[in-house]
C-alpha positions as CSV (number, residue, x, y, z in Angstrom):
1,M,-114.0,39.6,66.9
2,L,-111.7,36.8,65.5
3,R,-109.7,37.7,62.5
4,S,-109.5,34.2,61.2
5,I,-111.8,31.2,61.2
6,T,-108.9,28.6,61.2
7,A,-108.0,27.9,64.8
8,V,-106.8,25.2,67.2
9,I,-108.3,25.4,70.6
10,I,-106.2,24.5,73.7
11,W,-107.6,24.4,77.2
12,K,-105.0,25.0,79.9
13,G,-106.5,25.1,83.4
14,S,-108.9,28.0,83.6
15,F,-107.6,29.5,80.3
16,I,-108.7,29.0,76.7
17,F,-106.0,29.7,74.1
18,I,-107.1,30.0,70.5
19,I,-104.2,29.7,68.1
20,L,-105.1,31.6,65.0
21,L,-103.3,31.9,61.6
22,D,-102.0,35.2,62.8
23,G,-101.3,34.6,66.5
24,I,-102.8,33.8,69.8
25,S,-105.8,35.4,71.4
26,K,-107.1,34.6,74.9
27,F,-110.6,34.5,76.2
28,G,-111.9,34.4,79.8
29,T,-112.2,36.5,82.9
30,E,-110.5,36.5,86.2
31,G,-112.7,38.5,88.5
32,R,-111.8,42.2,88.4
33,V,-108.5,41.7,86.7
34,K,-108.3,42.9,83.1
35,L,-106.3,40.2,81.1
36,S,-104.6,41.0,77.8
37,V,-102.5,38.4,76.0
38,D,-100.9,39.1,72.6
39,L,-98.0,36.8,71.5
40,T,-98.3,37.5,67.8
41,S,-95.3,39.8,67.7
42,R,-97.0,42.0,65.2
43,L,-97.3,45.2,67.3
44,S,-94.5,47.5,68.4
45,A,-92.9,47.5,71.8
46,R,-93.9,51.2,72.0
47,H,-97.5,50.1,71.7
48,F,-97.3,47.8,74.6
49,L,-95.4,50.2,76.8
50,E,-98.0,52.9,76.1
51,K,-100.7,50.3,77.1
52,E,-98.9,49.6,80.4
53,L,-98.9,53.3,81.2
54,A,-102.5,53.8,80.2
55,N,-103.4,51.0,82.7
56,L,-101.2,52.5,85.4
57,K,-103.0,55.9,84.9
58,K,-106.4,54.2,85.3
59,T,-105.3,52.4,88.4
60,R,-104.2,55.7,89.9
61,S,-107.7,57.1,89.6
62,D,-109.5,53.8,90.2
63,H,-107.7,51.6,92.8
64,A,-110.1,48.7,91.9
65,H,-108.6,48.5,88.4
66,E,-106.0,45.7,88.0
67,A,-104.5,44.5,84.8
68,L,-102.2,41.6,83.7
69,L,-100.6,42.0,80.3
70,I,-98.6,39.3,78.6
71,W,-97.1,40.2,75.3
72,S,-94.4,39.9,72.7
73,S,-93.6,42.6,70.2
74,L,-91.9,43.4,66.9
75,P,-88.0,43.5,67.2
76,A,-86.9,46.3,69.5
77,L,-84.5,47.5,72.0
78,V,-85.9,49.2,75.0
79,V,-83.6,51.7,76.7
80,G,-83.6,53.9,79.8
81,G,-83.4,57.6,79.9
82,S,-79.7,57.7,80.5
83,D,-79.1,55.7,77.3
84,T,-80.7,58.4,75.2
85,R,-78.0,60.8,76.5
86,L,-75.1,58.7,75.3
87,P,-72.8,60.7,72.9
88,Q,-73.7,58.6,69.8
89,F,-77.2,57.7,70.6
90,E,-78.6,58.8,67.3
91,R,-76.0,56.8,65.4
92,A,-76.8,53.6,67.4
93,Q,-80.6,54.2,66.8
94,A,-80.0,54.5,63.1
95,R,-77.8,51.4,63.0
96,L,-80.4,49.3,64.7
97,K,-83.1,50.7,62.5
98,Q,-81.1,49.4,59.5
99,L,-81.3,45.9,61.1
100,G,-85.1,46.3,61.6
101,I,-84.9,47.0,65.3
102,E,-86.8,49.9,66.8
103,V,-85.1,51.7,69.7
104,V,-87.7,52.7,72.3
105,R,-87.4,54.6,75.5
106,R,-89.1,53.4,78.6
107,S,-90.3,55.3,81.6
108,S,-88.8,53.0,84.2
109,G,-85.0,52.9,84.9
110,G,-82.3,50.5,84.0
111,T,-80.2,49.8,80.9
112,A,-81.1,48.3,77.4
113,V,-83.3,45.2,77.1
114,P,-84.1,43.4,73.8
115,Q,-87.6,42.8,72.7
116,G,-89.2,40.8,69.8
117,P,-90.3,37.4,68.8
118,G,-89.1,34.8,71.4
119,V,-89.3,37.4,74.3
120,V,-92.3,37.1,76.7
121,N,-93.2,40.1,78.8
122,V,-95.4,40.0,81.9
123,S,-96.8,43.3,83.2
124,R,-98.9,43.5,86.3
125,I,-100.6,46.8,87.2
126,F,-102.4,47.1,90.5
127,S,-103.0,49.1,93.7
128,P,-101.5,47.3,96.8
129,P,-104.2,46.7,99.4
130,T,-101.8,47.5,102.2
131,P,-98.7,49.8,102.4
132,R,-95.6,48.1,100.9
133,N,-92.1,49.3,100.2
134,I,-90.4,48.6,97.0
135,E,-88.5,45.6,98.3
136,Q,-91.7,43.9,99.4
137,L,-93.3,44.7,96.1
138,Y,-90.3,43.2,94.2
139,Q,-90.2,40.1,96.4
140,E,-93.9,39.5,95.9
141,F,-93.6,40.0,92.1
142,C,-90.6,37.6,91.8
143,R,-92.3,35.0,94.0
144,L,-95.2,34.8,91.6
145,L,-92.9,34.6,88.6
146,A,-91.0,31.8,90.3
147,V,-94.4,30.0,90.8
148,G,-95.0,30.3,87.1
149,F,-91.6,28.9,86.2
150,K,-92.1,26.0,88.7
151,A,-95.4,25.1,87.0
152,I,-93.5,24.2,83.8
153,G,-90.8,22.3,85.8
154,L,-88.1,25.0,86.3
155,E,-86.7,26.0,89.6
156,T,-85.5,29.6,89.8
157,S,-83.9,31.9,92.4
158,I,-83.8,35.6,92.8
159,G,-80.7,37.8,92.7
160,E,-78.1,39.6,90.7
161,V,-76.0,38.0,87.9
162,R,-72.7,39.7,87.3
163,G,-72.1,40.4,83.6
164,S,-75.7,40.2,82.5
165,Y,-77.4,43.0,80.6
166,C,-79.7,45.3,82.7
167,D,-78.6,43.5,85.8
168,G,-80.4,44.1,89.2
169,R,-81.2,42.6,92.5
170,Y,-84.4,41.0,91.3
171,N,-83.6,38.8,88.3
172,L,-85.1,35.4,88.1
173,V,-82.0,33.1,87.9
174,S,-81.7,29.5,86.6
175,Q,-78.5,27.6,87.3
176,G,-76.6,30.8,88.0
177,R,-77.7,32.6,84.8
178,K,-80.3,35.3,84.3
179,L,-83.4,34.1,82.8
180,A,-85.7,37.1,83.4
181,G,-85.3,40.7,84.5
182,T,-87.7,42.9,86.3
183,A,-88.5,46.6,86.7
184,M,-91.1,48.7,88.5
185,K,-92.7,52.1,88.3
186,L,-94.5,53.3,91.4
187,S,-97.1,56.1,91.7
188,G,-98.0,57.7,95.0
189,R,-96.5,58.0,98.5
190,L,-93.2,56.4,99.3
191,G,-93.9,53.2,101.2
192,A,-97.5,53.2,100.3
193,P,-97.9,53.6,96.5
194,S,-101.3,54.0,95.1
195,A,-100.5,52.2,91.9
196,V,-97.7,49.8,90.8
197,L,-96.5,48.7,87.4
198,A,-94.4,45.6,87.8
199,H,-92.8,44.3,84.6
200,A,-90.7,41.1,83.7
201,V,-88.9,40.3,80.5
202,I,-88.4,36.6,79.9
203,L,-86.1,35.1,77.2
204,A,-88.1,32.3,75.8
205,D,-87.0,31.4,72.2
206,M,-84.5,34.3,71.8
207,T,-81.1,32.9,72.8
208,A,-78.8,34.6,75.3
209,K,-76.3,35.1,72.4
210,Q,-78.9,37.0,70.2
211,A,-80.1,39.1,73.2
212,T,-76.6,40.0,74.4
213,E,-75.2,40.8,71.0
214,R,-78.1,43.2,70.3
215,V,-77.5,45.1,73.6
216,N,-73.7,45.2,73.0
217,L,-74.1,46.5,69.5
218,F,-76.2,49.4,70.7
219,Y,-73.7,50.4,73.4
220,Q,-70.8,50.1,71.0
221,Q,-72.5,52.2,68.4
222,A,-73.7,54.7,71.0
223,G,-70.1,55.4,72.2
224,S,-70.4,53.6,75.5
225,D,-67.9,51.2,77.1
226,K,-70.7,49.0,78.5
227,K,-70.3,45.3,77.4
228,F,-72.2,42.3,78.7
229,E,-71.4,38.6,78.8
230,E,-73.4,36.1,76.8
231,L,-72.8,33.3,79.4
232,S,-74.3,35.4,82.2
233,S,-77.8,34.9,80.7
234,T,-79.9,32.0,79.6
235,W,-83.2,31.4,77.7
236,L,-86.2,29.1,78.4
237,V,-85.6,26.7,75.5
238,H,-82.1,25.9,76.7
239,E,-83.2,25.5,80.3
240,M,-86.1,23.2,79.3
241,R,-83.7,20.9,77.4
242,R,-81.4,20.9,80.5
243,A,-84.3,19.9,82.7
244,D,-85.5,17.2,80.3
245,R,-88.7,19.1,79.6
246,E,-88.5,19.5,75.8
247,E,-92.2,18.9,75.5
248,V,-92.9,22.4,76.9
249,S,-93.9,24.7,74.0
250,T,-92.0,27.6,75.6
251,V,-93.8,30.8,74.7
252,M,-97.4,29.6,75.1
253,D,-96.7,27.4,78.1
254,V,-94.9,30.1,80.0
255,A,-97.6,32.6,79.2
256,A,-100.3,30.1,80.5
257,A,-98.2,29.4,83.6
258,M,-97.8,33.1,84.4
259,Q,-101.5,33.7,83.9
260,E,-102.3,30.9,86.4
261,A,-99.7,32.1,88.9
262,F,-100.9,35.7,88.9
263,S,-104.6,34.8,89.1
264,H,-104.5,33.6,92.6
């Protein structure tokens, strides 16, 4: 049920977006895939991470269940398990809380990642139809993300970016800078997982400076010597300007492009 009667309807390919006074809702079906889009930034990151795990649990018991979640949360910093064991973790958590930023632990690995308005998350939960190792799963996931970026006029590559926060082998990279990071959680036998949670975090309107400063503040307050470089990352608004694509309305267009990419 809609929560507001004031709306602007935008048709993008096979997707209908309804922009409400309080956010964006999406209607439509894509076969057996459960689609969920919430870009209102009115729910916590914890809520969406729990929703991912609930879908992963369902896929473990029902291999036909597949979900695509695209979301943006309230301001947060999502950290790995090792971050919670830093000597001054509680101090860092309290400091960020003073700034209106919730610190949330995730079940997958990696280091701290910022969340909030201007950050778009793409989460795919599925059961692979044939055995795949983790490298194959990452390559497939990143290829679909690259298809989504290309649809809005942005060429990306896959690789590490030295100095970027939560760096890894499977970043989406634009002009040598990290635009999106990825993570995975697998369930089942090694090389033949029964269920996969693949997750991407895209900086859209949040600048690289804002994102990197939040991560660095956490580690400084937590008593860690980790420090990341602002110029190692980039964000979608900046890349669209550089590509002469300022007409792209970043958050909604990248969400629509990713839905299209993952629906085939």
